[in-house]
Steps between C-alpha positions, in 0.01 A plus 500: 500500500565840651433815303424435131722672247289780361358624828556864582785610719442726798573805283243394243750389238427170332740210544498322167878456468700186576874481563651250257704210632875555520489875563569600863317185606762342724482665842185571697579868540579555132163345414332706772644817346333411170166442674528832682570669167174384344530142377183307573673167451862407566668198344816363657796390295436147372596243761576129496474232770860552603760771448664547159802710412402596146754631251822682597515876451457701287134400469333832410583762236311815405481625142334807352149352473491227757680246714648158430545250781604143565472466875454127456216454747702559812279425798502538876269199525144476630585501871713816502272683257193422710646695792550799268147474360364499854643849549305619197184321616515633855576861410290564186167432334665403171410173335800272561594290197754220534670424169637146473707300252619141480690257281228234466122484488492320835728754662260780410238325709742442787604865499142628476406285801774670705359851450343620825132567432480729804768732363453489123184587310590355160762284333657599171642197321799608292530252214673742266850595612707533178856474630542163673470273195827322578351380829129460433478477120239702312263696726186306585304792352597377153273194531122530554465144633776530760384850596155356565645217708697744714188710550297200610770376739544846653124548541471163672779593741356820647176676586639830375412649160761402240612728219736380227778720363550447127785557257472722189763294320268242349232566236259257670457712814121512460486120481715479813268745679192302396657181633576671832144632518356155425708355784377745760718811478339797673692753292790564263802727537622623162774544418838387628814634335551481126794328340754385573699801389862607525724804552872512417765718662664701219834510687540137603273357224352263755130466581404732785317226691680207660234275345559674163126511431211627708140611508410846372261728691410867510345743250648312203263206549179693574341467153555123506356467850199710404427290192522178702259630766264601219516149350464327837187698584333350194623148578418462872243616754715508815663829616831619360772700677651695211866595529806558286644847454237693697665827606225761451131533578424482129674161485281371784187637333592327175557170685160522666330601174660197333347272762713500814303497824804644680821661382844387616825692536850358520785673318299823509613545861857542375384790284248671727570375852254336737263797474409374152196323646362810675556707189335251264209444739437873536517554124274202444241638744511837324468335159193302607343810652559703183353221287213451747585132486515224758815291521308187398388674182862562400596133521509362145339808347728474195309185403164675511576813299 
């Protein structure tokens, strides 16, 4: 489907980076900007069948080593988002990834079937949002059996490759990944935000988020994300998109060495801007040249040393 992530750009720089869902992934031109700045794959903000409001503001707060958010899965719906994704598809060579979520197993299949296979190249199935428990209960990513069922239903509802986005908040994440793999998943995205966490305003003494609690992202969670990617590489054979706190080239290199086929960036854009992809890609190319190493040799090398 289109240009594979990992091909070389016109300027010779590799395109091994993927924009994480939820970061500048709402409008076609914001996603196009990311592609033009070096992302090989662009994931839209997670969408549902129909529009959702999400939580009232404030939904995002920055702290000294990361970000906490409780957007609440606001969604423009499949129909409106498809028109935005078409802009990205028509004007770039980036791999277009539609991230979806739903409230029931069946609804995941219904939503996956609505994704336009002529516009999108992959579907990311988000089963791990940590801040809508009051509406949906525990994230589906907490249960290997249900995660497998969702994977199977999604796979049966589309011809597109299906990748499953997992939560770091449960110690059985490798079992969940194995269940997804056994039910046909083409890849795993790891990880979603950590938490839930909380911040309190020292003047009002109220939580800073309207939802009180939210998912934590950014540099603070990088060591956890790296360890999970390392564990997943040993547990499954399908590709992993490794993300969670990647802000520097060294972070991306560590993710790949731990077993990620591709690196992902989300909150890192808030720290380094959209040029983060070009900068990491250039540094990664230089690193491989200095080491006289092929990219494929770097994947999972920490397990072979």
